[in-house]
C-alpha positions in Angstrom: -13.1 -78.9 -2.4 -14.1 -76.8 -5.5 -17.8 -77.4 -5.9 -19.6 -75.2 -6.3 -16.9 -72.2 -7.1 -17.3 -70.6 -10.4 -20.9 -70.3 -9.1 -19.6 -68.5 -6.3 -17.7 -65.8 -8.3 -20.5 -64.9 -10.7 -22.2 -64.7 -8.0 -20.3 -61.6 -7.2 -21.1 -58.7 -9.8 -24.8 -59.4 -8.6 -23.8 -58.5 -5.3 -21.9 -55.7 -5.8 -24.6 -53.8 -8.2 -27.3 -54.6 -4.9 -25.2 -52.7 -2.7 -24.4 -49.7 -5.3 -28.3 -49.7 -5.9 -28.1 -49.9 -2.2 -25.6 -47.6 -1.1 -27.6 -44.9 -4.3 -31.4 -45.3 -3.2 -30.2 -43.8 0.5 -28.6 -41.3 -0.7 -30.8 -39.9 -3.4 -34.3 -40.3 -0.6 -33.5 -37.3 1.8 -32.9 -35.3 -1.3 -36.5 -36.0 -3.2 -38.7 -33.8 -1.0 -36.2 -31.0 -2.1 -36.8 -31.4 -5.8 -40.1 -30.6 -5.3 -39.5 -26.9 -4.9 -38.0 -24.9 -8.0 -35.4 -23.1 -6.0 -33.5 -26.0 -4.8 -34.4 -27.9 -7.6 -32.4 -25.1 -9.9 -29.7 -24.8 -6.7 -28.2 -29.0 -6.5 -28.6 -28.7 -10.7 -26.5 -26.4 -10.3 -24.0 -27.6 -7.2 -24.0 -31.4 -9.1 -23.2 -29.6 -12.4 -20.2 -27.2 -10.6 -19.1 -30.7 -9.3 -18.8 -33.1 -12.2 -16.5 -29.9 -14.0 -14.9 -29.2 -10.9 -13.7 -33.1 -10.9 -13.4 -33.1 -14.8 -10.9 -30.3 -15.0 -9.1 -31.0 -11.8 -8.3 -34.7 -13.5 -8.0 -33.3 -16.8 -4.8 -31.0 -15.1 -3.2 -34.3 -12.9 -3.1 -36.5 -16.0 -2.0 -33.3 -17.6 -4.2 -34.0 -20.6 -5.5 -30.7 -23.3 -7.5 -28.6 -21.8 -11.1 -27.9 -23.1 
């Protein structure tokens, strides 16, 4: 009844990594032509850094952690 149960359980992390990599690559692929122009590269990097700072500060405020 439980033949190969642990083999099946240990396959899930590999499947999870594969799915995450596929989602990441399909998200980034349309942005690659935009990264060839310096103006859009700077704008996308600024947007990424700004959103990262926003999420970090929001989570710190929500969790009651000390400020920077």
